[in-house]
LOTORLUM-182475 format. One line per field, with one value per residue (C-alpha): residue number from 1; residue in three letters; x, y, z. Coordinates in pm, 1 decimal, padded with zeros to 6 digits. Last residue first. Layout:
residues N
mipa	c(NUM,...)
vexti	c(ALA,...)
px	c(X,...)
py	c(Y,...)
pz	c(Z,...)
end
This chain:
residues 153
mipa	c(153,152,151,150,149,148,147,146,145,144,143,142,141,140,139,138,137,136,135,134,133,132,131,130,129,128,127,126,125,124,123,122,121,120,119,118,117,116,115,114,113,112,111,110,109,108,107,106,105,104,103,102,101,100,99,98,97,96,95,94,93,92,91,90,89,88,87,86,85,84,83,82,81,80,79,78,77,76,75,74,73,72,71,70,69,68,67,66,65,64,63,62,61,60,59,58,57,56,55,54,53,52,51,50,49,48,47,46,45,44,43,42,41,40,39,38,37,36,35,34,33,32,31,30,29,28,27,26,25,24,23,22,21,20,19,18,17,16,15,14,13,12,11,10,9,8,7,6,5,4,3,2,1)
vexti	c(UNK,UNK,UNK,UNK,UNK,UNK,UNK,UNK,UNK,UNK,UNK,UNK,UNK,UNK,UNK,UNK,UNK,UNK,UNK,UNK,UNK,UNK,UNK,UNK,UNK,UNK,UNK,UNK,UNK,UNK,UNK,UNK,UNK,UNK,UNK,UNK,UNK,UNK,UNK,UNK,UNK,UNK,UNK,UNK,UNK,UNK,UNK,UNK,UNK,UNK,UNK,UNK,UNK,UNK,UNK,UNK,UNK,UNK,UNK,UNK,UNK,UNK,UNK,UNK,UNK,UNK,UNK,UNK,UNK,UNK,UNK,UNK,UNK,UNK,UNK,UNK,UNK,UNK,UNK,UNK,UNK,UNK,UNK,UNK,UNK,UNK,UNK,UNK,UNK,UNK,UNK,UNK,UNK,UNK,UNK,UNK,UNK,UNK,UNK,UNK,UNK,UNK,UNK,UNK,UNK,UNK,UNK,UNK,UNK,UNK,UNK,UNK,UNK,UNK,UNK,UNK,UNK,UNK,UNK,UNK,UNK,UNK,UNK,UNK,UNK,UNK,UNK,UNK,UNK,UNK,UNK,UNK,UNK,UNK,UNK,UNK,UNK,UNK,UNK,UNK,UNK,UNK,UNK,UNK,UNK,UNK,UNK,UNK,UNK,UNK,UNK,UNK,UNK)
px	c(21287.9,21463.0,21340.2,21265.8,21269.0,21054.2,21166.9,20914.4,20914.8,21140.9,21031.3,20835.2,20573.0,20664.1,20653.9,20864.8,20571.1,20398.9,20439.9,20070.6,20012.8,20234.0,20050.2,19710.9,19824.1,19962.1,19629.7,19434.6,19660.9,19636.5,19258.5,19118.1,18917.3,18730.3,18644.2,18523.9,18292.8,18159.4,18092.1,17921.5,17684.4,17610.3,17541.6,17313.5,17125.0,17087.5,16960.1,16699.4,16578.2,16559.0,16354.1,16115.8,16082.0,16013.2,15726.4,15576.3,15601.5,15436.6,15149.6,15106.6,15102.8,14830.1,14626.1,14665.3,14554.7,14240.0,14165.7,14217.0,13976.6,13708.0,13724.3,13725.2,13412.6,13238.4,13336.5,13193.8,12871.7,12822.0,12887.3,12636.1,12377.2,12438.1,12411.0,12071.2,11927.2,11658.2,11567.6,11540.1,11314.1,11088.0,11080.4,10956.9,11181.4,11034.1,10726.5,10947.1,10714.2,10983.4,11017.5,10646.3,10564.0,10836.8,10703.4,10751.0,10425.2,10423.4,10259.7,10433.7,10300.5,10147.3,10371.1,10314.2,10153.2,09809.7,09460.0,09206.9,09091.6,09079.0,08868.9,08625.8,08583.4,08532.4,08262.5,08095.4,08097.5,07951.3,07681.7,07594.2,07573.9,07361.3,07107.4,07026.0,07066.5,06740.5,06869.6,07095.4,07260.5,07390.8,07513.4,07675.5,07859.0,07986.4,08102.5,08278.7,08449.8,08567.3,08707.8,08894.2,09034.2,09138.5,09301.0,09519.4,09484.9)
py	c(07457.1,07233.7,07266.6,06946.4,06966.6,06717.0,06680.7,06665.3,06369.2,06388.1,06428.2,06749.3,06845.4,07135.4,07510.0,07689.5,07890.8,08026.6,07734.6,07769.4,07395.5,07316.0,07572.1,07428.6,07075.2,07191.3,07356.6,07041.6,06821.4,07045.9,07062.0,07417.6,07368.6,07070.4,07251.1,07554.2,07339.5,07163.0,07496.7,07635.3,07338.8,07350.3,07724.1,07678.6,07398.1,07611.0,07906.8,07686.8,07556.3,07912.0,08022.8,07730.1,07820.9,08183.8,08081.0,07853.9,08130.4,08382.7,08143.3,08085.9,08462.2,08511.6,08231.6,08391.2,08730.4,08575.2,08396.9,08719.5,08910.6,08638.4,08612.4,08991.2,09022.4,08747.3,08912.2,09246.3,09086.6,08898.9,09215.4,09414.4,09140.2,09138.8,09515.8,09496.3,09245.8,09464.9,09622.8,09286.8,09147.4,09451.9,09457.7,09100.8,08826.5,08532.3,08521.4,08429.2,08161.2,07896.8,07961.3,08004.9,07686.6,07483.1,07552.8,07806.4,07883.4,08209.1,08385.6,08684.2,09021.6,09214.2,09467.3,09830.1,10079.5,10032.9,09981.1,09874.8,10222.3,10347.4,10046.6,10108.8,10474.1,10379.2,10131.0,10392.7,10639.0,10383.1,10285.3,10651.5,10694.1,10385.1,10501.4,10814.4,11145.5,11304.3,11339.2,11632.0,11781.0,11460.0,11324.2,11659.4,11638.1,11293.2,11429.4,11719.6,11479.3,11265.5,11571.1,11681.4,11330.5,11316.0,11660.2,11551.1,11656.1)
pz	c(11493.7,11250.8,10893.9,10707.0,10335.8,10151.8,09794.5,09510.1,09276.0,08975.8,08613.9,08671.8,08414.6,08195.1,08208.6,07954.8,07842.7,07539.4,07299.9,07206.7,07174.3,07471.5,07689.3,07590.3,07672.1,08007.6,08100.0,08006.1,08211.0,08513.4,08512.2,08494.9,08174.6,08318.4,08639.2,08444.9,08230.4,08541.5,08710.9,08397.4,08387.8,08759.2,08742.1,08440.1,08616.7,08930.7,08724.8,08554.7,08892.0,09026.1,08723.5,08777.4,09145.8,09045.1,08816.1,09082.1,09346.0,09112.2,09042.5,09417.7,09478.7,09217.0,09374.3,09718.2,09582.8,09432.5,09759.7,09952.5,09727.3,09737.4,10116.1,10158.0,09943.3,10138.6,10466.4,10352.2,10223.7,10551.6,10753.6,10546.1,10592.9,10969.7,10975.3,10800.7,11051.7,11213.5,10882.3,10709.1,10982.2,10975.5,10596.5,10585.9,10454.1,10644.9,10422.4,10128.7,09994.4,10030.5,10405.0,10470.3,10275.1,10444.5,10791.4,11065.7,11239.6,11435.6,11146.4,11001.2,11108.5,10820.3,10651.0,10742.7,10507.4,10661.1,10518.0,10777.9,10877.5,10520.4,10420.2,10707.6,10603.3,10242.0,10346.7,10562.8,10273.8,10033.4,10280.6,10318.7,09943.6,09901.1,10166.8,09974.3,10129.3,10256.8,10609.7,10511.1,10815.4,10972.7,10639.9,10559.6,10891.2,10791.0,10454.8,10623.1,10861.7,10569.0,10386.1,10699.0,10741.1,10375.3,10397.0,10681.1,11038.3)
end
């Protein structure tokens, strides 16, 4: 028994023992007793009616409903967090892909440019002109067409 219950019982016993108590005091004690009986720590049950006023007023979010659905709320928060994290990672990957595609395009243009420069420098006429200017070689262009030699088998 709690101290309040013991105190209430003592007051009721005092009422029985002392008949000269005033009527106001007994009414006060009875009123306090009724209040203590009606007061509870639990939330009141929500009404069975579901209308706009109960939804907007927040009557649906009672502690009993929240406690019974706590794992659902945790799951929703976890999925929301994962969604945001994966979207952020996807955007970062897309930026990286765009940057690398631009680098690849630049590398292809440089390779094409260097290939055309090499092709031009390797032409026969260009090589002969350079050799004539430097007078490094006795190579010259043939005056006669090449002979075809047939070898019997």
